[in-house]
MARBA-3410 file (N, C-alpha, C, O; in Angstrom, 1 decimal):
208
224.9,253.0,211.9,224.8,253.8,210.7,225.7,255.0,210.8,225.8,255.7,211.9 ~ 226.4,255.3,209.8,227.3,256.5,209.7,226.5,257.8,210.0,225.4,258.0,209.4 ~ 227.0,258.6,210.9,226.3,259.8,211.3,226.2,260.8,210.2,225.2,261.5,210.1 ~ 227.2,260.9,209.3,227.1,261.9,208.2,225.9,261.5,207.2,225.2,262.3,206.7 ~ 225.8,260.2,207.0,224.7,259.7,206.2,223.3,260.0,206.8,222.4,260.5,206.2
223.3,259.8,208.1,222.0,260.0,208.8,221.6,261.5,208.8,220.5,261.9,208.6 ~ 222.6,262.4,209.0,222.4,263.8,208.9,221.9,264.3,207.5,221.0,265.1,207.4 ~ 222.5,263.7,206.5,222.1,264.0,205.1,220.6,263.6,204.9,219.9,264.3,204.2 ~ 220.3,262.4,205.4,218.9,261.9,205.3,217.9,262.8,206.0,216.9,263.2,205.5 ~ 218.3,263.3,207.2,217.4,264.2,208.0,217.3,265.5,207.3,216.2,266.1,207.3
218.3,266.0,206.6,218.2,267.3,205.9,217.2,267.1,204.7,216.4,268.0,204.5 ~ 217.3,266.0,204.1,216.3,265.7,203.0,214.9,265.7,203.5,214.0,266.3,202.9 ~ 214.7,265.0,204.6,213.3,264.9,205.2,212.9,266.3,205.6,211.7,266.7,205.4 ~ 213.7,267.1,206.3,213.4,268.4,206.7,213.0,269.3,205.6,212.2,270.3,205.7 ~ 213.5,269.1,204.4,213.2,269.9,203.2,212.0,269.3,202.4,211.8,269.6,201.2
211.3,268.4,203.1,210.0,267.8,202.5,210.3,266.8,201.4,209.5,266.7,200.5 ~ 211.5,266.2,201.4,211.7,265.1,200.4,211.2,263.8,200.9,211.2,263.6,202.2 ~ 210.9,262.9,200.1,210.5,261.6,200.5,211.7,260.7,200.4,212.4,260.6,199.4 ~ 212.0,259.9,201.5,213.1,259.1,201.5,212.7,257.7,201.9,212.0,257.5,202.9 ~ 213.2,256.7,201.2,213.0,255.3,201.5,214.3,254.6,201.6,215.2,254.9,200.8
214.4,253.6,202.5,215.7,252.9,202.7,215.3,251.4,202.6,214.4,250.9,203.3 ~ 216.0,250.6,201.8,215.8,249.2,201.7,217.1,248.5,202.2,218.2,248.8,201.8 ~ 216.9,247.7,203.2,218.0,247.0,203.9,217.8,245.5,203.8,216.7,245.0,203.6 ~ 218.9,244.7,204.0,218.7,243.3,204.1,218.2,242.8,205.4,218.6,243.3,206.5 ~ 217.2,241.9,205.4,216.7,241.4,206.6,217.7,240.4,207.3,218.3,239.6,206.6
217.9,240.7,208.6,218.9,239.8,209.3,218.1,239.3,210.6,217.9,240.1,211.5 ~ 217.7,238.1,210.6,216.9,237.5,211.7,217.6,237.4,213.0,217.0,237.4,214.0 ~ 219.0,237.4,212.9,219.8,237.2,214.1,220.1,238.5,214.8,220.1,238.6,216.1 ~ 220.3,239.5,214.0,220.7,240.8,214.6,220.1,241.9,213.8,220.9,242.5,213.0 ~ 218.9,242.3,214.0,218.3,243.4,213.2,218.8,244.7,213.8,218.9,244.9,215.0
219.1,245.7,212.9,219.6,247.0,213.3,218.4,247.9,213.9,218.1,248.9,213.3 ~ 217.8,247.4,215.0,216.6,248.1,215.5,216.9,249.6,215.8,216.0,250.4,215.5 ~ 218.0,249.9,216.4,218.3,251.3,216.7,218.3,252.2,215.5,217.7,253.3,215.5 ~ 219.0,251.8,214.5,219.1,252.6,213.2,217.7,252.7,212.6,217.3,253.7,212.1 ~ 217.0,251.5,212.6,215.6,251.6,212.0,214.7,252.6,212.7,214.0,253.3,212.0
214.8,252.5,214.0,214.0,253.5,214.8,214.4,254.9,214.5,213.5,255.8,214.4 ~ 215.7,255.2,214.5,216.1,256.6,214.2,215.6,257.0,212.8,215.2,258.2,212.7 ~ 215.6,256.2,211.9,215.1,256.6,210.5,213.6,256.7,210.5,213.1,257.7,210.0 ~ 212.8,255.8,211.1,211.4,255.9,211.1,210.9,257.0,211.9,209.8,257.6,211.6 ~ 211.6,257.4,213.0,211.3,258.5,213.8,211.2,259.8,213.1,210.5,260.7,213.4
212.1,260.0,212.0,212.1,261.2,211.3,211.3,261.1,210.0,211.3,262.1,209.2 ~ 210.6,260.0,209.8,209.7,259.9,208.6,210.2,259.1,207.4,209.6,259.2,206.4 ~ 211.3,258.4,207.6,211.8,257.6,206.5,211.1,256.2,206.4,210.8,255.6,207.5 ~ 210.7,255.8,205.2,210.1,254.5,205.1,211.3,253.5,204.9,212.1,253.6,204.1 ~ 211.3,252.5,205.8,212.3,251.5,205.9,211.7,250.1,205.4,210.7,249.7,206.0
212.3,249.5,204.5,211.9,248.2,204.0,213.0,247.2,204.2,214.2,247.5,204.1 ~ 212.6,245.9,204.5,213.6,244.8,204.7,213.2,243.7,203.7,212.1,243.3,203.5 ~ 214.3,243.2,203.1,214.1,242.2,202.1,215.3,241.2,202.3,216.3,241.5,202.8 ~ 215.0,239.9,201.8,216.0,238.9,202.0,217.1,239.0,200.9,216.9,239.4,199.8 ~ 218.4,238.6,201.3,219.5,238.4,200.4,220.0,239.7,199.7,220.8,239.6,198.7
219.6,240.9,200.2,220.1,242.1,199.5,221.6,242.3,199.8,222.1,242.2,200.9 ~ 222.3,242.6,198.7,223.8,242.8,198.8,224.2,244.1,198.1,225.3,244.6,198.3 ~ 223.3,244.7,197.3,223.6,245.9,196.5,223.7,247.1,197.4,223.0,247.2,198.4 ~ 224.5,248.1,197.0,224.6,249.3,197.7,224.4,250.4,196.6,225.2,250.6,195.7 ~ 223.2,251.1,196.7,222.8,252.0,195.7,222.1,253.1,196.3,221.3,253.0,197.2
222.3,254.3,195.7,221.6,255.5,196.2,221.0,256.2,195.0,221.7,256.5,194.0 ~ 219.7,256.4,195.0,218.9,256.8,193.8,218.2,258.1,194.2,217.6,258.3,195.2 ~ 218.2,259.1,193.2,217.4,260.2,193.3,216.9,260.5,191.9,217.2,259.8,190.9 ~ 216.0,261.5,191.7,215.5,261.8,190.3,216.5,262.4,189.4,216.3,262.5,188.2 ~ 217.7,262.8,189.9,218.7,263.4,189.1,220.0,262.6,188.9,220.8,262.8,188.0
220.2,261.6,189.8,221.4,260.8,189.7,221.3,259.5,190.5,220.4,259.3,191.3 ~ 222.2,258.5,190.2,222.3,257.3,190.9,223.8,257.0,191.2,224.6,257.2,190.4 ~ 224.0,256.6,192.5,225.4,256.2,192.9,225.3,254.7,193.1,224.5,254.2,193.9 ~ 226.2,253.9,192.5,226.3,252.5,192.7,227.7,252.3,193.3,228.7,252.7,192.7 ~ 227.8,251.8,194.5,229.1,251.7,195.3,229.2,250.4,196.0,228.3,249.7,196.2
230.5,250.2,196.5,230.7,249.0,197.3,230.5,249.3,198.8,230.6,248.4,199.6 ~ 230.3,250.6,199.1,230.3,251.0,200.5,229.0,250.7,201.2,227.9,251.1,200.7 ~ 229.0,250.1,202.4,227.8,249.9,203.2,227.5,251.2,203.9,228.3,252.2,203.9 ~ 226.3,251.3,204.5,225.9,252.4,205.3,226.6,252.4,206.7,226.4,253.4,207.5 ~ 227.3,251.4,207.0,227.9,251.2,208.4,229.2,252.1,208.6,229.9,252.3,207.6
229.4,252.5,209.8,230.6,253.3,210.1,231.8,252.5,209.9,232.8,253.0,209.5 ~ 231.7,251.2,210.2,232.9,250.3,210.0,233.4,250.2,208.5,234.5,250.1,208.3 ~ 232.4,250.3,207.6,232.8,250.2,206.2,233.5,251.5,205.8,234.5,251.4,205.0 ~ 233.1,252.6,206.4,233.8,253.9,206.0,235.2,253.9,206.7,236.1,254.4,206.1 ~ 235.3,253.4,207.9,236.6,253.5,208.6,237.6,252.5,208.2,238.8,252.8,208.2
237.2,251.3,207.8,238.1,250.2,207.7,238.3,249.6,206.3,239.1,248.7,206.1 ~ 237.5,250.2,205.3,237.6,249.5,204.0,237.9,250.6,202.9,237.6,251.7,203.0 ~ 238.5,250.1,201.8,238.7,250.9,200.6,237.5,250.6,199.7,237.2,249.5,199.4 ~ 236.8,251.7,199.4,235.6,251.6,198.7,235.7,252.4,197.4,236.5,253.2,197.2 ~ 234.7,252.1,196.5,234.6,252.8,195.2,233.2,252.9,194.8,232.3,252.1,195.2
232.9,254.0,194.1,231.5,254.2,193.6,231.4,254.8,192.3,232.4,255.5,191.9 ~ 230.4,254.6,191.5,230.2,255.2,190.2,228.9,256.1,190.3,227.9,255.6,190.8 ~ 228.9,257.2,189.6,227.8,258.1,189.6,227.2,258.1,188.2,227.9,258.2,187.2 ~ 225.9,257.8,188.0,225.2,257.8,186.8,224.2,258.9,186.7,223.3,259.0,187.6 ~ 224.2,259.8,185.7,223.2,260.9,185.7,222.5,260.9,184.3,221.7,261.8,184.0
222.7,259.9,183.5,222.0,259.8,182.2,220.6,259.2,182.5,220.4,258.3,183.3 ~ 219.6,259.7,181.8,218.2,259.4,182.0,218.0,257.9,181.9,217.2,257.4,182.7 ~ 218.6,257.2,181.0,218.3,255.8,180.8,218.8,255.0,182.0,218.1,254.0,182.4 ~ 219.9,255.4,182.6,220.4,254.7,183.8,219.5,255.0,185.0,219.2,254.1,185.8 ~ 219.1,256.2,185.2,218.3,256.6,186.3,217.0,255.8,186.2,216.5,255.3,187.2
216.4,255.7,185.0,215.1,255.0,184.9,215.3,253.5,185.2,214.5,252.9,185.9 ~ 216.4,252.9,184.7,216.6,251.5,184.9,216.8,251.1,186.3,216.2,250.2,186.8 ~ 217.6,251.9,187.0,217.9,251.7,188.4,216.6,251.9,189.3,216.4,251.2,190.2 ~ 215.8,252.9,188.9,214.6,253.1,189.6,213.6,251.9,189.5,213.0,251.6,190.5 ~ 213.5,251.4,188.3,212.7,250.2,188.2,213.1,249.0,189.0,212.3,248.3,189.6
214.5,248.9,189.1,215.0,247.8,190.0,214.6,248.0,191.4,214.2,247.1,192.1 ~ 214.8,249.2,191.9,214.5,249.6,193.3,213.0,249.4,193.6,212.7,248.8,194.6 ~ 212.2,249.9,192.7,210.7,249.7,192.9,210.3,248.2,193.0,209.5,247.9,193.7 ~ 211.0,247.4,192.1,210.7,246.0,192.2,211.1,245.4,193.5,210.4,244.6,194.1 ~ 212.3,245.8,194.1,212.7,245.3,195.4,211.7,245.8,196.5,211.3,245.0,197.3
211.3,247.0,196.4,210.4,247.5,197.4,209.0,246.8,197.4,208.5,246.5,198.4 ~ 208.6,246.5,196.1,207.3,245.9,196.0,207.3,244.5,196.7,206.2,244.0,197.1 ~ 208.5,243.8,196.7,208.5,242.5,197.3,209.1,242.5,198.7,209.3,241.5,199.3 ~ 209.3,243.7,199.3,209.9,243.8,200.6,208.8,244.1,201.7,207.7,244.4,201.4 ~ 209.2,243.9,202.9,208.3,244.2,204.1,208.7,245.5,204.7,209.8,245.7,205.1
207.7,246.4,204.8,208.0,247.7,205.4,208.0,247.6,206.9,207.1,247.0,207.5 ~ 209.0,248.2,207.5,209.2,248.2,208.9,208.5,249.4,209.5,208.8,250.5,209.1 ~ 207.6,249.2,210.4,206.8,250.3,211.0,207.1,250.4,212.5,207.3,249.4,213.2 ~ 207.2,251.7,213.0,207.3,252.0,214.4,206.2,252.9,214.8,205.7,253.7,213.9 ~ 205.7,252.8,216.0,204.6,253.7,216.4,204.9,255.1,216.2,204.0,255.9,215.8
206.1,255.5,216.4,206.4,257.0,216.3,206.4,257.4,214.9,206.2,258.6,214.6 ~ 206.5,256.5,213.9,206.5,256.9,212.5,205.1,257.5,212.1,205.0,258.6,211.5 ~ 204.1,256.8,212.6,202.7,257.3,212.2,202.5,258.7,212.8,201.8,259.5,212.2 ~ 202.9,258.9,214.0,202.7,260.2,214.7,203.5,261.3,213.9,203.0,262.4,213.7 ~ 204.7,260.9,213.5,205.5,261.9,212.8,204.9,262.3,211.4,204.8,263.5,211.1
204.5,261.3,210.7,204.0,261.6,209.3,202.7,262.3,209.4,202.5,263.3,208.6 ~ 201.8,262.0,210.4,200.5,262.7,210.5,200.7,264.2,210.9,199.9,265.0,210.6 ~ 201.8,264.5,211.5,202.1,265.8,212.0,202.7,266.7,210.9,202.7,267.9,211.0 ~ 203.2,266.1,209.8,203.9,266.8,208.8,202.9,267.6,207.9,201.8,267.1,207.7 ~ 203.2,268.8,207.5,202.4,269.5,206.5,202.9,269.2,205.1,204.1,269.4,204.9
202.1,268.7,204.2,202.6,268.4,202.9,203.1,269.7,202.2,202.7,270.8,202.5 ~ 204.1,269.4,201.4,204.7,270.6,200.7,203.8,271.2,199.7,203.8,272.5,199.6 ~ 202.9,270.4,199.1,202.0,271.0,198.1,200.9,270.0,197.9,201.0,268.8,198.3 ~ 199.8,270.4,197.3,198.7,269.5,196.9,199.0,269.1,195.5,199.4,270.0,194.7 ~ 198.8,267.8,195.1,199.0,267.4,193.8,198.0,268.0,192.8,197.0,268.5,193.3
198.3,268.0,191.6,197.4,268.6,190.6,196.0,268.0,190.7,195.0,268.7,190.6 ~ 196.0,266.7,190.9,194.8,266.0,191.1,195.1,264.7,191.8,195.9,263.9,191.4 ~ 194.5,264.5,193.0,194.9,263.4,193.9,194.5,262.1,193.2,193.4,261.8,192.9 ~ 195.5,261.3,192.8,195.3,260.0,192.1,195.0,258.9,193.1,195.2,259.0,194.3 ~ 194.5,257.8,192.5,194.4,256.5,193.2,195.7,255.8,192.9,195.9,255.3,191.8
196.5,255.6,193.9,197.8,255.0,193.7,197.8,253.6,193.0,198.7,253.3,192.2 ~ 196.8,252.9,193.3,196.7,251.5,192.8,196.4,251.5,191.3,196.6,250.5,190.6 ~ 196.1,252.6,190.7,195.8,252.7,189.2,197.0,252.6,188.4,197.0,252.2,187.2 ~ 198.2,253.0,188.9,199.3,253.2,188.1,200.5,252.2,188.5,200.6,251.9,189.7 ~ 201.2,251.8,187.5,202.4,251.0,187.8,203.4,251.8,188.5,203.7,252.9,188.1
204.1,251.3,189.5,205.1,252.0,190.2,206.4,251.9,189.4,207.2,251.0,189.6 ~ 206.6,252.8,188.5,207.8,252.8,187.7,208.3,254.3,187.5,207.6,255.2,188.0 ~ 209.4,254.4,186.8,209.9,255.8,186.5,209.2,256.4,185.3,209.0,255.7,184.3 ~ 208.9,257.7,185.4,208.5,258.5,184.3,209.4,259.7,184.1,210.5,259.6,184.6 ~ 208.9,260.7,183.5,209.7,261.9,183.2,208.9,263.1,183.4,207.7,263.2,183.1
209.6,264.2,183.9,209.0,265.5,184.0,208.7,266.0,182.6,209.6,266.0,181.8 ~ 207.5,266.5,182.3,207.2,266.9,180.9,207.8,268.3,180.6,207.8,268.7,179.5 ~ 208.3,269.0,181.6,209.0,270.3,181.4,210.5,270.2,181.2,211.0,270.7,180.3 ~ 211.1,269.6,182.2,212.6,269.6,182.2,213.2,268.2,181.7,214.4,268.2,181.4 ~ 212.3,267.2,181.7,212.8,265.9,181.2,213.5,265.0,182.3,213.9,263.9,181.9
213.6,265.5,183.5,214.2,264.7,184.5,213.3,263.5,184.9,212.1,263.5,184.8 ~ 214.0,262.4,185.4,213.3,261.2,185.8,212.5,261.5,187.1,213.0,262.2,188.0 ~ 211.2,261.0,187.2,210.4,261.1,188.3,209.5,259.9,188.4,209.4,259.2,187.4 ~ 208.8,259.8,189.5,207.8,258.7,189.6,206.7,258.8,188.6,206.2,259.9,188.4 ~ 206.4,257.7,187.9,205.3,257.7,186.9,204.0,258.0,187.4,203.5,257.2,188.3
203.3,259.0,187.0,201.9,259.3,187.4,201.4,260.4,186.4,201.7,261.5,186.6 ~ 200.6,260.0,185.4,200.1,260.9,184.4,199.3,262.1,185.0,199.2,263.1,184.4 ~ 198.8,261.9,186.2,198.1,263.0,186.8,199.0,264.0,187.6,198.5,265.0,188.1 ~ 200.2,263.7,187.7,201.2,264.5,188.4,202.5,264.4,187.6,203.5,263.9,188.1 ~ 202.5,265.0,186.3,203.7,264.7,185.4,204.8,265.7,185.5,205.7,265.7,184.7
204.8,266.6,186.5,205.9,267.5,186.7,206.7,267.2,187.9,206.2,266.7,188.9 ~ 208.0,267.4,187.9,208.9,267.3,189.0,208.5,268.4,190.0,207.8,269.3,189.7 ~ 209.1,268.3,191.2,208.7,269.3,192.3,209.1,270.7,191.8,208.3,271.6,192.0 ~ 210.3,270.9,191.3,210.7,272.2,190.9,209.9,272.8,189.8,209.5,274.0,189.9 ~ 209.6,272.0,188.8,208.8,272.5,187.7,207.3,272.7,188.1,206.6,273.6,187.6
206.8,271.9,189.0,205.5,272.1,189.5,205.3,273.5,190.2,204.3,274.2,189.9 ~ 206.3,273.9,190.9,206.3,275.2,191.6,206.1,276.3,190.6,205.4,277.3,190.8 ~ 206.8,276.2,189.4,206.8,277.2,188.4,205.4,277.1,187.7,204.8,278.2,187.4 ~ 204.9,275.9,187.4,203.7,275.7,186.7,202.5,276.3,187.6,201.6,276.8,187.1 ~ 202.6,276.1,188.9,201.5,276.4,189.8,201.3,277.9,189.9,200.2,278.4,190.4
202.2,278.7,189.4,202.0,280.2,189.4,200.8,280.6,188.5,200.1,281.6,188.7 ~ 200.6,279.8,187.4,199.5,280.1,186.4,198.5,278.9,186.3,197.3,279.2,186.0 ~ 199.0,277.7,186.6,198.1,276.5,186.6,197.3,276.3,185.3,196.1,276.1,185.2 ~ 198.0,276.5,184.2,197.5,276.3,182.8,197.7,274.9,182.4,198.8,274.6,182.0 ~ 196.7,274.1,182.5,196.9,272.6,182.1,197.2,272.4,180.6,197.6,271.3,180.2
196.9,273.4,179.8,197.1,273.3,178.4,198.4,273.9,177.9,198.7,273.9,176.7 ~ 199.2,274.4,178.8,200.4,275.1,178.5,201.4,274.0,177.8,201.5,272.9,178.4 ~ 202.0,274.3,176.7,202.8,273.4,176.0,204.1,273.1,176.7,204.9,274.1,177.0 ~ 204.4,271.9,177.0,205.7,271.5,177.6,206.6,270.8,176.6,206.4,271.1,175.4 ~ 207.5,270.0,177.1,208.6,269.6,176.1,208.7,268.1,175.9,209.1,267.6,174.9
208.3,267.3,176.9,208.6,265.8,176.8,207.4,265.0,177.2,206.5,265.4,178.0 ~ 207.4,263.7,176.7,206.3,262.8,177.1,206.7,262.3,178.5,207.8,262.0,178.8 ~ 205.6,262.2,179.3,205.8,261.7,180.7,206.1,260.3,180.8,206.8,259.8,181.7 ~ 205.7,259.5,179.8,205.9,258.0,179.8,207.3,257.6,179.3,207.9,256.7,180.0 ~ 207.7,258.1,178.2,209.0,257.6,177.6,210.1,258.7,177.5,211.2,258.4,177.2
209.7,260.0,177.8,210.7,261.0,177.8,211.0,261.6,176.5,211.9,262.5,176.3 ~ 210.3,261.1,175.4,210.6,261.6,174.1,210.1,263.1,174.0,209.1,263.5,174.5 ~ 210.9,263.9,173.3,210.6,265.3,173.1,209.3,265.4,172.1,209.4,265.0,171.0 ~ 208.3,266.0,172.7,207.1,266.2,171.9,206.5,267.6,172.1,206.4,268.0,173.3 ~ 206.2,268.4,171.1,205.8,269.8,171.3,204.3,269.9,171.8,203.9,271.0,172.2
203.6,268.8,171.8,202.2,268.8,172.2,202.0,268.4,173.7,200.8,268.4,174.2 ~ 203.1,268.1,174.4,202.9,267.7,175.8,202.3,268.8,176.7,202.7,270.0,176.5 ~ 201.5,268.4,177.6,200.9,269.4,178.5,200.5,268.6,179.8,200.4,267.4,179.8 ~ 200.1,269.3,180.8,199.6,268.7,182.0,198.3,268.0,181.7,198.0,266.9,182.3 ~ 197.5,268.6,180.8,196.2,268.0,180.4,196.4,266.7,179.6,195.6,265.8,179.7
197.5,266.6,178.9,197.8,265.4,178.0,199.3,265.2,178.1,200.0,265.6,177.1 ~ 199.8,264.6,179.1,201.3,264.5,179.3,201.9,263.3,178.5,203.2,263.2,178.5 ~ 201.1,262.5,177.9,201.7,261.3,177.2,201.7,261.4,175.7,200.7,262.0,175.1 ~ 202.7,260.9,175.0,202.7,260.8,173.6,201.6,259.8,173.1,201.0,259.1,173.9 ~ 201.3,259.8,171.8,200.3,258.9,171.3,200.5,257.4,171.7,199.6,256.7,172.1
201.8,257.0,171.5,202.1,255.6,171.8,201.9,255.2,173.2,201.4,254.2,173.6 ~ 202.4,256.1,174.1,202.3,255.9,175.6,200.8,256.0,176.0,200.4,255.2,176.9 ~ 200.1,256.9,175.4,198.6,257.0,175.7,197.9,255.7,175.4,197.0,255.3,176.1 ~ 198.3,255.1,174.2,197.6,253.9,173.8,197.9,252.8,174.8,197.0,251.9,175.1 ~ 199.1,252.8,175.4,199.4,251.8,176.4,198.8,252.0,177.7,198.5,251.1,178.5
198.5,253.3,178.1,198.0,253.6,179.4,197.1,254.8,179.3,197.5,255.9,179.9 ~ 195.9,254.8,178.7,195.0,255.9,178.7,194.5,256.1,180.1,194.5,255.2,180.9 ~ 194.2,257.4,180.4,193.8,257.7,181.8,192.6,257.0,182.4,192.5,256.8,183.6 ~ 191.7,256.5,181.5,190.5,255.9,182.0,190.6,254.4,182.1,189.6,253.8,182.2 ~ 191.8,253.9,182.0,191.9,252.4,182.1,193.0,252.1,183.1,194.0,252.7,183.2
192.7,251.0,183.9,193.6,250.6,184.9,194.8,249.9,184.2,194.6,249.1,183.4 ~ 196.0,250.4,184.6,197.2,249.8,184.0,197.4,248.4,184.5,197.4,248.1,185.7 ~ 197.7,247.5,183.7,197.9,246.1,184.0,199.4,245.8,184.1,199.8,244.6,184.4
END
């Protein structure tokens, strides 16, 4: 694994970001050393069959590239990549990645559990949800409109949550629907979904 990439991942973990890595399963020569280095610092590593895509996703942008994470790819190959920062692309790529993760096998190391348990969470969520209640897909921050993990009980991105937490007014009027990203003047932490999205996923019903 390229050292610059590893250092970037570690900086993200040190700043309390959540990082997941999906790699192709190779039964003949698994990259045990790299997997252990990642899990040791708290990265979730998933292995899946036949993966060939090279993609880097965050809530603000997506990079789709030909470059592997390997040092040999950086040293010996001519590579190209495209950056997407439009909301529709961020959402689409996130759904693809979540689908891959849902069908992948998470790689665990003993040191990972010790590391995660020793971490101090950055913040407490507005209301601790039951993860199984919600579909693992992309939603939108109701204040700034950026893409984030869909969870109606936690509809703000990290930066906007910090600002909201100063007053914690659940009825404060925000800007966008958490489900579809449409601009609505009635959005709030107490009711983060527009009427159409609420009908599809009211808070008191398990999403199918």
